[in-house]
C-alpha positions in Angstrom: 30.0 -32.4 7.3 29.1 -29.8 10.0 25.5 -28.4 9.7 25.0 -24.6 9.0 25.3 -22.4 11.9 21.7 -21.8 13.6 20.5 -18.3 12.4 18.0 -16.1 14.2 14.7 -17.2 12.6 12.5 -14.6 14.1 10.5 -13.0 11.5 11.6 -9.8 9.9 10.2 -7.0 7.8 13.4 -6.0 5.6 11.8 -7.6 2.7 9.1 -10.2 1.6 12.2 -11.9 0.2 13.4 -13.1 3.7 9.9 -15.6 3.8 10.1 -19.3 3.2 8.3 -21.2 0.7 4.5 -21.6 1.2 3.2 -24.9 1.6 1.3 -24.8 -2.0 4.6 -24.4 -3.5 6.6 -26.7 -1.7 3.8 -29.6 -2.0 3.8 -29.1 -5.8 7.7 -29.1 -5.8 7.5 -32.4 -3.8 4.8 -33.8 -6.3 6.8 -32.9 -9.2 9.9 -34.6 -7.7 8.8 -37.9 -8.3 10.6 -40.1 -11.3 12.0 -38.5 -14.5 10.7 -36.1 -16.6 11.4 -34.6 -20.0 13.9 -31.3 -19.5 13.5 -27.9 -20.8 10.1 -27.2 -20.6 8.7 -30.5 -22.3 7.0 -32.1 -19.1 3.6 -32.1 -17.9 4.3 -29.6 -15.0 5.3 -26.5 -17.3 2.3 -27.2 -19.6 0.0 -27.3 -16.7 1.6 -24.0 -15.3 1.0 -22.0 -18.5 -2.5 -23.4 -18.8 -3.1 -22.3 -15.2 -1.8 -18.5 -16.7 -4.2 -18.9 -19.6 -6.9 -19.6 -17.3 -6.4 -16.8 -14.6 -5.7 -14.3 -17.3 -8.9 -15.5 -19.5 -6.9 -15.3 -22.7 -4.7 -17.5 -24.9 -1.4 -15.7 -23.5 2.3 -17.1 -24.2 4.3 -17.7 -20.9 7.6 -18.5 -19.9 9.4 -19.1 -16.8 12.6 -17.4 -15.6 14.7 -17.8 -12.6 14.3 -14.1 -11.2 12.6 -10.9 -11.8 15.8 -8.8 -13.3 16.0 -11.8 -16.0 12.4 -11.6 -16.5 12.2 -7.5 -16.7 15.2 -7.5 -19.1 14.5 -9.8 -21.2 10.9 -9.0 -21.5 11.9 -5.3 -22.3 14.4 -6.8 -24.6 11.8 -8.3 -26.8 10.2 -4.8 -27.0 12.9 -2.8 -28.0 16.0 -2.6 -30.3 19.1 -1.2 -29.4 18.2 2.2 -30.6 15.2 2.5 -28.7 14.3 3.6 -25.4 12.1 2.6 -22.6 10.0 5.3 -20.3 9.5 4.3 -16.5 9.4 5.9 -13.4 12.5 7.7 -11.8 12.3 5.0 -8.8 11.4 1.9 -11.1 13.5 -1.2 -10.3 14.7 -1.3 -13.6 16.1 2.2 -13.1 17.5 1.9 -9.8 18.0 -1.8 -8.8 18.9 -3.9 -11.9 22.4 -2.8 -12.2 21.9 -2.1 -16.0 20.3 -5.6 -16.9 17.7 -4.1 -19.2 20.2 -2.2 -21.1 22.7 -5.0 -21.5 20.1 -7.4 -22.7 18.5 -5.4 -25.3 22.0 -4.2 -26.4 21.8 -0.8 -25.2 18.2 0.4 -25.4 18.1 3.4 -23.1 16.0 3.8 -19.8 14.0 7.2 -19.8 13.6 7.8 -16.1 10.7 10.4 -15.5 9.2 11.9 -12.2 6.1 9.8 -10.6 3.5 10.5 -8.2 3.8 8.3 -5.4 5.5 5.9 -7.7 2.9 5.9 -10.4 3.6 7.2 -14.0 0.8 9.2 -15.3 -0.1 9.6 -19.1 1.1 13.1 -19.2 4.5 12.1 -18.2 4.7 9.4 -20.5 3.4 11.7 -23.4 6.2 14.7 -22.7 8.8 11.9 -22.3 7.8 10.2 -25.8 7.4 13.2 -27.7 10.4 15.5 -26.4 12.5 14.8 -29.4 11.9 13.0 -32.7 15.4 13.3 -34.4 17.4 10.3 -35.0 20.0 11.7 -32.8 17.7 10.5 -29.7 17.0 7.0 -28.8 13.5 6.5 -30.1 11.0 5.7 -27.4 9.3 2.4 -28.0 8.0 0.9 -24.9 6.6 2.1 -21.2 7.4 0.4 -18.1 4.9 0.4 -15.1 5.4 -1.2 -11.8 2.2 -3.0 -10.2 2.3 -2.7 -7.0 4.9 0.4 -7.2 8.2 0.5 -5.3 6.8 2.7 -2.7 3.7 0.3 -2.2 0.9 2.0 -4.1 -1.2 0.7 -6.7 -2.4 1.3 -10.3 -6.1 1.1 -10.6 -7.4 -0.4 -13.8 -8.5 2.9 -15.0 -5.1 4.5 -14.4 -3.3 1.5 -16.3 -5.9 1.8 -18.8 -5.4 5.6 -19.6 -1.3 4.8 -20.1 -2.3 2.1 -22.1 -4.3 4.6 -24.4 -1.4 6.5 -24.3 0.7 4.1 -25.2 -1.3 2.8 -28.1 -1.5 6.6 -29.6 2.0 6.8 -29.4 2.8 3.5 -30.8 4.5 2.4 -27.8 4.3 -0.9 -25.9 3.4 -1.4 -22.3 5.4 -3.7 -19.9 4.5 -4.3 -16.2 6.7 -5.2 -13.5 4.5 -7.4 -11.7 7.1 -8.4 -8.8 4.2 -7.8 -6.2 1.4 -8.2 -8.9 -0.5 -10.5 -6.6 -0.4 -7.8 -3.7 -1.8 -5.4 -5.9 -4.6 -7.8 -7.2 -5.5 -8.2 -4.0 -5.8 -4.7 -3.0 -7.9 -3.9 -6.1 -10.1 -6.7 -5.8 -10.5 -6.7 -9.7 -9.6 -9.7 -12.1 -6.0 -10.1 -13.3 -7.2 -9.5 -16.8 -8.5 -6.1 -16.2 -5.8 -4.6 -14.8 -3.3 -6.1 -17.5 -4.3 -6.8 -21.1 -8.0 -5.3 -20.8 -6.0 -2.1 -20.0 -3.6 -2.2 -22.8 -0.3 -4.2 -21.1 1.4 -6.2 -23.7 3.8 -8.3 -21.3 3.7 -8.8 -17.4 6.4 -10.3 -15.3 4.3 -11.9 -12.6 6.4 -12.5 -9.5 6.3 -15.4 -7.4 9.2 -15.3 -5.4 7.6 -12.6 -3.1 4.7 -14.1 -2.9 5.7 -17.8 -1.2 7.7 -19.3 -4.1 11.5 -20.3 -3.5 12.6 -19.1 -7.3 10.7 -18.1 -10.5 9.2 -15.5 -12.5 6.4 -15.9 -15.2 6.8 -13.6 -18.0 3.3 -13.4 -19.4 3.0 -12.2 -23.3 -0.7 -11.2 -23.8 0.6 -10.0 -27.2 1.7 -13.2 -28.6 3.6 -11.6 -31.5 6.0 -9.9 -29.4 7.1 -13.5 -27.8 8.7 -14.5 -31.1 11.9 -16.1 -30.3 11.7 -15.3 -26.6 12.9 -18.9 -25.5 15.9 -18.2 -27.5 16.8 -14.8 -25.5 15.8 -17.1 -22.4 18.6 -19.8 -23.2 21.4 -16.9 -24.2 20.7 -15.5 -21.1 21.2 -18.5 -19.1 17.6 -18.5 -17.9 16.6 -21.8 -19.7 16.0 -24.2 -16.8 17.1 -27.6 -17.5 14.7 -28.9 -15.1 12.0 -27.0 -15.9 9.4 -28.7 -14.1 10.8 -27.2 -10.6 10.6 -23.7 -11.9 6.9 -24.4 -13.1 5.5 -26.7 -10.5 5.6 -24.2 -7.8 3.0 -22.0 -10.1 0.9 -25.0 -10.4 0.7 -25.2 -6.6 0.1 -21.4 -5.8 -2.4 -20.7 -8.6 -4.4 -23.8 -7.8 -7.6 -22.8 -5.5 -6.5 -19.1 -5.5 -3.2 -19.5 -2.8 -1.7 -16.8 -4.8 -4.3 -14.4 -3.8 -5.1 -15.7 -0.3 -1.2 -15.1 0.7 -1.1 -11.5 -0.9 -4.3 -10.3 0.9 -2.7 -11.8 4.4 0.5 -10.0 3.5 -1.6 -6.7 2.6 -3.6 -7.1 5.9 -0.5 -7.3 8.0 0.9 -4.1 6.5 -2.4 -2.5 7.2 -2.2 -3.6 10.9 1.3 -2.2 11.1 0.2 1.2 9.7 -2.8 1.6 11.9 -0.6 0.5 14.9 1.8 3.3 14.3 -1.0 6.0 13.8 -0.2 8.9 16.1 3.3 7.9 17.5 5.2 11.2 17.9 8.0 11.8 15.8 7.4 9.9 12.7 5.0 10.1 9.6 3.6 7.7 6.8 5.1 8.7 3.7 2.8 6.8 1.3 -0.5 5.3 1.4 -0.5 1.4 2.6 -2.3 -0.2 -0.7 -0.4 -3.3 -0.7 2.2 -5.0 1.6 4.7 -2.2 2.2 5.0 0.3 4.9 6.9 3.5 4.2 7.9 5.6 7.5 9.9 8.9 7.9 12.3 8.3 11.1 14.7 10.6 12.8 18.2 9.0 12.7 18.0 8.2 16.2 15.0 6.2 15.9 16.3 4.1 13.1 19.3 3.5 14.9 17.4 2.3 18.3 15.3 0.1 16.3 18.1 -1.5 14.8 19.8 -1.9 18.2 16.6 -4.0 19.2 17.6 -6.6 16.3 15.2 -5.5 13.4 16.0 -5.3 10.0 14.7 -3.1 7.3 15.7 -1.0 4.3 16.0 2.6 3.9 17.7 2.9 0.5 14.2 2.1 -1.6 12.0 4.4 -2.9 12.0 7.9 -2.1 13.6 7.3 1.5 12.2 6.7 4.7 12.5 3.1 6.4 10.4 0.4 4.5 9.1 -2.1 6.3 7.6 -5.6 4.1 4.9 -8.1 5.1 4.7 -11.3 3.6 2.5 -14.1 3.2 3.8 -15.6 6.4 3.8 -12.8 8.4 2.7 -13.4 11.9 0.2 -10.6 13.2 2.0 -10.9 16.7 5.3 -10.2 15.1 3.7 -7.2 13.3 2.4 -6.1 16.9 5.9 -6.5 18.4 7.6 -4.2 15.7 4.9 -1.4 16.5 5.4 -2.0 20.0 9.3 -1.5 19.6 8.9 1.4 17.5 6.4 3.1 19.8 9.2 2.5 22.5 12.4 3.8 20.8 10.3 7.0 19.6 9.4 7.9 23.0 13.1 8.1 24.2 14.6 8.8 20.8 13.1 12.4 20.0 11.3 15.0 22.3 7.7 14.6 22.3 7.2 18.0 20.5 9.5 17.1 17.5 8.0 16.0 14.3 9.9 15.2 11.0 9.7 17.8 8.4 6.8 17.5 5.9 
């Protein structure tokens, strides 16, 4: 059989999903690939991974493993809601804009109520307004709030901000879900313990992302409120998320959680994003859209600049968040590649627009 066509392997900044598997996850997969092991999670690797999460979060949480983030978010929210309920989220939340209606589908119809956010973050006041807008039976009853950490535009909730939303949720009888596709990057920025920004701040369930932090596949659904996890394994089975060879979903978590690799990789990605943002300071014709607090940089470009950058072979997205071009750094981003991107942006902007033209505020 012919080998696949050789691809351009130069590092890109379109997504942290572009990156390969980190060595710690790869080594754990290799170790797990020895002999036979019981199926469907009844294996030592799955037990070890769940215990590693309990140690990391300093609590007796309930842990499940899914193939991807859409399933993790959707099944977690389905465990919080019935079909006549609603989930309050940011208007740019991934569950609202990029999951193809999966949260509604897996909850049998629970409605997402999207509210305006500030730099991607929900506020307690925004939650309160959405939750108390109506209380008649003709309106889907608010039952949960979903926040994203780090947000879709690369900003981060502080523990105090999460706690304020958590307190509002408790006051209003709402559950709090955290989409943590880039939770590691948020922790790297905050410098706090994972517990301080989750269950200690009122989070009921976290979807902890592994794919964007060096794993091939796999997300962890972590229930801090164990009562909400009742029958969750049945949801996973019904949704096609119960891996028969579960050890290969679980083992990479053992590898990245052991000795703090998950946090080291996130710190590296964050540093590269800050390096890129710093290198673009003062470039005429562009502007930074959001504070760089995790591993993403959002830049407002004129169309000519975007086209010229693509012509040089760079890949990036312009439809995520609130516009502009998004550049994502990953666990394996090379600082010299980041410098090359910055140099190319400077070069194309020196010819794409007149020196006295600036993007609108």
